[in-house]
VEXPAZA-496288 format. One record per residue: residue number from 1; residue in one letter; x, y, z of N, C-alpha, C in turn. Coordinates in Angstrom, 1 decimal. Layout:
<recs>
REC   i aa    nxx    nyy    nzz   caxx   cayy   cazz    cxx    cyy    czz
REC NUM  a      X      Y      Z      X      Y      Z      X      Y      Z
...
</recs>
This chain:
<recs>
REC   i aa    nxx    nyy    nzz   caxx   cayy   cazz    cxx    cyy    czz
REC   1  m    0.9   -1.3    0.1   -0.1    0.0    0.1    0.9    1.2    0.1
REC   2  d    0.6    2.2   -1.0    1.4    3.4   -0.9    0.6    4.6   -0.2
REC   3  l    1.4    4.8    0.8    1.0    6.0    1.6    1.4    7.5    1.0
REC   4  p    0.6    8.6    1.3    1.1    9.7    0.7    2.4   10.3    1.5
REC   5  v    3.2   10.9    0.7    4.5   11.4    1.4    4.4   13.0    1.6
REC   6  a    4.7   13.4    2.9    4.7   14.9    3.1    5.8   15.5    2.5
REC   7  p    5.7   16.8    2.2    6.7   17.5    1.5    7.8   17.8    2.8
REC   8  p    9.1   17.9    2.4   10.0   18.1    3.5    9.7   19.3    4.2
REC   9  a    9.8   19.4    5.6    9.9   20.6    6.2   11.1   21.5    6.0
REC  10  f   10.9   22.8    6.4   11.9   23.7    6.1   13.1   23.4    7.0
REC  11  d   14.4   23.3    6.4   15.6   23.1    7.1   16.5   24.3    7.0
REC  12  a   16.8   25.1    8.0   17.8   26.2    7.9   19.1   25.7    7.8
REC  13  t   19.4   24.5    8.1   21.0   24.2    8.0   21.3   23.7    6.8
REC  14  t   20.4   23.6    5.8   20.6   23.4    4.3   20.5   24.5    3.5
REC  15  g   21.1   24.5    2.4   20.9   25.5    1.4   22.2   26.2    1.3
REC  16  p   22.1   27.4    0.6   23.4   28.1    0.1   24.2   28.5    1.2
REC  17  r   23.6   28.9    2.4   24.4   29.3    3.6   23.6   29.2    4.8
REC  18  p   24.0   28.1    5.6   23.3   28.0    6.8   23.5   29.1    7.8
REC  19  r   22.4   29.6    8.5   22.5   30.7    9.3   22.8   30.1   10.8
REC  20  h   23.8   30.8   11.4   24.1   30.4   12.7   24.2   31.7   13.5
REC  21  r   24.2   31.6   14.8   24.4   32.7   15.8   25.4   32.1   16.8
REC  22  a   26.1   33.1   17.4   27.0   32.9   18.4   26.2   32.5   19.7
REC  23  d   26.9   31.9   20.7   26.4   31.6   22.0   25.8   32.8   22.5
REC  24  l   24.6   32.9   23.2   24.1   34.2   23.5   24.8   34.5   24.9
REC  25  g   25.4   33.6   25.7   26.2   34.2   27.0   27.4   34.7   26.6
REC  26  a   28.2   34.1   25.6   29.5   34.6   25.1   29.2   36.0   24.4
REC  27  d   28.2   36.0   23.7   27.8   37.2   23.0   27.6   38.4   23.9
REC  28  i   26.8   38.2   25.0   26.8   39.2   25.9   27.9   39.7   26.7
REC  29  g   28.6   38.6   26.9   29.9   38.8   27.7   30.9   39.7   26.8
REC  30  a   30.9   39.3   25.6   32.0   40.0   24.8   31.4   41.4   24.7
REC  31  g   30.1   41.7   24.2   29.6   42.9   24.1   29.9   43.8   25.3
REC  32  c   29.5   43.4   26.6   29.8   44.1   27.7   31.2   44.4   28.0
REC  33  g   32.1   43.4   27.8   33.5   43.6   28.1   34.0   44.7   27.1
REC  34  l   33.6   44.7   26.0   34.2   45.6   25.0   33.8   47.0   25.2
REC  35  v   32.6   47.2   25.6   32.0   48.4   26.1   32.8   49.0   27.3
REC  36  f   33.0   48.1   28.2   33.7   48.5   29.3   35.1   49.0   29.2
REC  37  l   35.8   48.3   28.3   37.2   48.5   27.9   37.3   49.9   27.1
REC  38  e   36.3   50.0   26.3   36.3   51.3   25.5   36.0   52.5   26.4
REC  39  l   35.1   52.4   27.4   34.8   53.3   28.2   35.9   53.7   29.2
REC  40  i   36.6   52.7   29.5   37.9   53.0   30.4   38.9   53.8   29.5
REC  41  t   39.1   53.3   28.5   39.9   54.1   27.4   39.6   55.5   27.2
REC  42  l   38.3   55.7   26.9   37.8   57.0   26.7   37.9   58.0   28.0
REC  43  v   37.7   57.4   29.2   37.9   58.2   30.5   39.5   58.5   30.6
REC  44  s   40.1   57.6   30.2   41.8   57.8   30.4   42.1   58.9   29.5
REC  45  i   41.7   58.9   28.3   42.1   59.7   27.4   41.7   61.2   27.7
REC  46  f   40.4   61.3   28.0   39.9   62.7   28.4   40.4   63.0   29.9
REC  47  g   40.7   62.1   30.7   41.3   62.4   32.0   42.7   63.0   31.7
REC  48  l   43.4   62.5   30.9   44.8   63.0   30.7   44.6   64.5   30.1
REC  49  w   43.7   64.7   29.3   43.4   66.1   28.7   43.0   66.8   29.9
REC  50  f   42.2   66.6   30.8   41.8   67.4   31.9   43.0   67.7   32.8
REC  51  l   43.8   66.7   33.0   45.0   66.9   33.9   46.1   67.6   33.3
REC  52  s   46.1   67.8   31.9   47.0   68.7   31.3   46.8   70.3   31.6
REC  53  g   45.6   70.5   32.0   45.3   71.9   32.6   45.2   72.1   34.0
REC  54  f   45.5   71.2   34.6   45.5   71.1   36.1   46.8   71.3   36.9
REC  55  n   46.8   72.3   37.8   48.0   72.6   38.5   47.6   73.2   39.9
REC  56  l   48.2   72.6   41.0   48.1   73.1   42.3   48.7   74.4   42.6
REC  57  d   49.5   74.9   41.9   50.2   76.2   42.2   49.5   77.3   42.0
REC  58  p   48.9   78.1   42.8   48.1   79.2   42.6   48.7   80.4   41.9
REC  59  a   50.1   80.6   41.9   50.8   81.4   41.3   51.1   81.2   39.6
REC  60  k   50.8   80.1   39.3   51.1   79.7   37.9   49.6   79.6   37.2
REC  61  t   49.8   80.2   36.0   48.5   80.1   35.2   48.8   78.9   34.1
REC  62  v   47.9   77.9   34.1   48.0   76.8   33.3   47.0   76.7   32.4
REC  63  h   47.3   76.5   31.0   46.2   76.3   29.9   46.3   74.7   29.6
REC  64  a   45.1   74.2   29.4   45.0   73.0   29.0   45.6   72.6   27.5
REC  65  d   46.1   71.5   27.2   46.3   71.2   25.9   45.5   71.4   24.9
REC  66  s   45.8   71.4   23.7   44.9   71.5   22.5   44.1   70.1   22.4
REC  67  l   42.9   70.0   22.2   42.1   69.0   22.2   42.2   68.0   21.0
REC  68  w   43.0   68.5   20.0   43.0   67.8   18.6   43.7   66.3   18.8
REC  69  g   44.8   66.4   19.6   45.5   65.1   19.7   44.6   64.0   20.5
REC  70  y   43.9   64.4   21.4   43.0   63.6   22.2   41.9   63.2   21.5
REC  71  l   41.3   63.9   20.5   40.2   63.6   19.7   40.7   62.5   18.8
REC  72  v   41.9   62.6   18.3   42.6   61.6   17.3   42.4   60.2   18.1
REC  73  a   43.0   60.2   19.4   43.0   59.0   20.1   41.6   58.4   20.3
REC  74  a   40.6   59.3   20.6   39.2   58.9   20.9   38.8   58.2   19.3
REC  75  g   39.2   58.9   18.3   38.7   58.4   17.0   39.3   57.0   16.7
REC  76  g   40.4   56.8   17.2   41.0   55.3   17.2   40.2   54.4   17.9
REC  77  v   39.8   54.8   19.0   38.8   53.9   19.8   37.5   53.6   19.2
REC  78  g   37.1   54.8   18.4   35.9   54.5   17.4   36.1   53.6   16.3
REC  79  v   37.4   53.6   15.7   37.7   52.6   14.6   37.7   51.2   15.2
REC  80  f   38.3   51.1   16.3   38.2   49.8   17.0   36.8   49.2   17.2
REC  81  a   35.9   50.2   17.5   34.5   49.8   17.8   33.9   49.3   16.4
REC  82  i   34.2   50.0   15.4   33.6   49.5   14.0   34.2   48.3   13.7
REC  83  a   35.5   48.2   13.9   36.1   46.8   13.5   35.6   45.8   14.3
REC  84  a   35.4   45.9   15.6   34.9   45.0   16.5   33.4   44.5   16.1
REC  85  s   32.6   45.5   15.6   31.2   45.4   15.2   31.3   44.5   13.9
REC  86  a   32.2   44.9   13.1   32.2   44.0   11.7   32.6   42.6   12.1
REC  87  i   33.5   42.2   13.0   33.9   41.0   13.2   32.7   40.2   13.9
REC  88  a   32.1   41.0   14.8   31.0   40.3   15.6   29.8   40.0   14.5
REC  89  a   29.7   40.8   13.6   28.6   40.6   12.5   28.9   39.2   11.8
REC  90  r   30.3   39.2   11.5   30.6   37.9   10.6   30.5   36.7   11.5
REC  91  a   30.5   36.8   12.8   30.5   35.7   13.7   28.9   35.4   14.2
REC  92  g   28.1   36.3   13.8   26.7   36.2   14.1   26.4   36.7   15.7
REC  93  a   27.2   37.5   16.2   27.0   38.0   17.7   26.2   39.2   17.6
REC  94  v   24.8   39.2   17.7   24.0   40.3   17.4   24.1   41.3   18.6
REC  95  v   24.3   40.9   19.8   24.3   41.7   20.9   25.6   42.6   20.9
REC  96  t   26.7   41.9   20.4   28.0   42.6   20.3   28.0   43.7   19.2
REC  97  v   27.2   43.4   18.2   27.2   44.2   17.0   26.2   45.4   17.4
REC  98  v   25.3   45.3   18.1   24.5   46.5   18.5   25.1   47.4   19.5
REC  99  s   25.8   46.7   20.5   26.6   47.6   21.5   27.7   48.3   20.9
REC 100  q   28.4   47.7   20.0   29.6   48.4   19.3   29.1   49.5   18.3
REC 101  g   27.8   49.2   17.8   27.3   50.1   16.9   27.0   51.5   17.7
REC 102  i   26.5   51.2   18.9   26.0   52.2   19.8   27.3   52.9   20.3
REC 103  m   28.3   52.3   20.7   29.6   52.9   21.2   30.2   53.7   19.9
REC 104  a   30.3   53.1   18.8   30.8   53.8   17.7   30.1   55.2   17.4
REC 105  t   28.7   55.1   17.5   27.9   56.4   17.4   28.2   57.3   18.5
REC 106  l   28.4   56.8   19.6   28.6   57.8   20.8   30.0   58.5   20.5
REC 107  i   31.0   57.6   20.3   32.3   58.2   20.0   32.3   59.2   18.9
REC 108  l   31.6   59.0   17.7   31.5   59.8   16.7   30.9   61.2   17.3
REC 109  l   29.8   61.1   17.9   29.2   62.4   18.5   30.3   63.1   19.4
REC 110  i   31.0   62.4   20.2   32.2   63.0   21.0   33.2   63.7   20.3
REC 111  v   33.6   63.1   19.1   34.7   63.5   18.4   34.2   64.7   17.7
REC 112  f   32.9   64.7   17.1   32.5   65.9   16.3   32.2   67.0   17.1
REC 113  g   31.7   66.9   18.4   31.4   67.9   19.3   32.7   68.5   19.9
REC 114  g   33.7   67.7   20.1   35.0   68.1   20.7   35.7   68.9   19.5
REC 115  a   35.6   68.5   18.3   36.2   69.2   17.2   35.6   70.4   16.9
REC 116  t   34.3   70.5   17.2   33.6   71.8   16.9   34.0   72.8   18.1
REC 117  a   34.1   72.3   19.4   34.5   73.2   20.4   36.1   73.6   20.3
REC 118  q   36.9   72.8   19.9   38.2   73.1   19.8   38.4   74.1   18.6
REC 119  s   37.8   73.9   17.5   37.7   74.8   16.4   37.3   76.3   16.8
REC 120  h   36.2   76.4   17.6   35.7   77.6   18.1   36.8   78.2   19.0
REC 121  q   37.3   77.5   19.9   38.5   78.1   20.7   39.6   78.5   19.9
REC 122  d   40.0   77.8   18.9   41.1   78.1   18.1   40.9   79.6   17.4
REC 123  r   39.5   79.6   16.9   39.2   80.7   16.1   39.1   82.0   17.0
REC 124  s   38.6   81.8   18.2   38.5   83.0   19.2   40.0   83.5   19.7
REC 125  c   41.0   82.4   19.8   42.3   82.7   20.0   42.9   83.4   18.9
REC 126  r   42.8   83.0   17.7   43.4   83.6   16.6   42.9   85.1   16.5
REC 127  d   41.6   85.3   16.7   41.0   86.7   16.5   41.4   87.5   17.5
REC 128  m   41.5   87.1   19.0   41.8   87.9   20.0   42.7   87.0   20.9
REC 129  p   44.2   87.1   20.7   45.0   86.2   21.4   45.1   86.4   23.0
REC 130  s   44.7   87.6   23.5   44.5   87.8   24.9   43.2   87.2   25.6
REC 131  a   42.5   86.6   24.8   41.0   86.1   25.4   41.5   85.0   26.5
REC 132  a   40.4   84.8   27.3   40.7   83.7   28.3   40.8   82.4   27.6
REC 133  g   41.8   81.6   28.2   42.1   80.2   27.8   43.1   80.1   26.6
REC 134  c   43.7   81.4   26.2   44.6   81.3   25.1   46.1   81.5   25.7
REC 135  n   47.0   80.9   24.9   48.4   80.9   25.5   49.0   82.2   25.2
REC 136  g   48.5   83.2   24.4   49.3   84.4   24.3   48.6   85.4   23.7
</recs>
């Protein structure tokens, strides 16, 4: 006796490219760890910038360093976040991709905001060298 045969069920493991995702626990751990390391790096970079204009001698006038070099270092952290996001996307780690995308966006905003502020400071020092915060 011939019984009817059901069509095969959908199988995501076959076909041109099987889809896979990274283990969720490892994905969350990697995403949180990378965000933590990037935040520590950013705090260190801008902490060094803050300390460049800090002095306990009341008779000495100290001006903070130009922000341009520190913004380049922060941009390097942003490039690292983009590279980590691309690698995580290739591995199927969705949580890490999202967290690194958010960090890259945050760093982009910080760099553009800092560049705007430093450009304004440079322009005002060029127009009036005796203004507050200018070296000469």
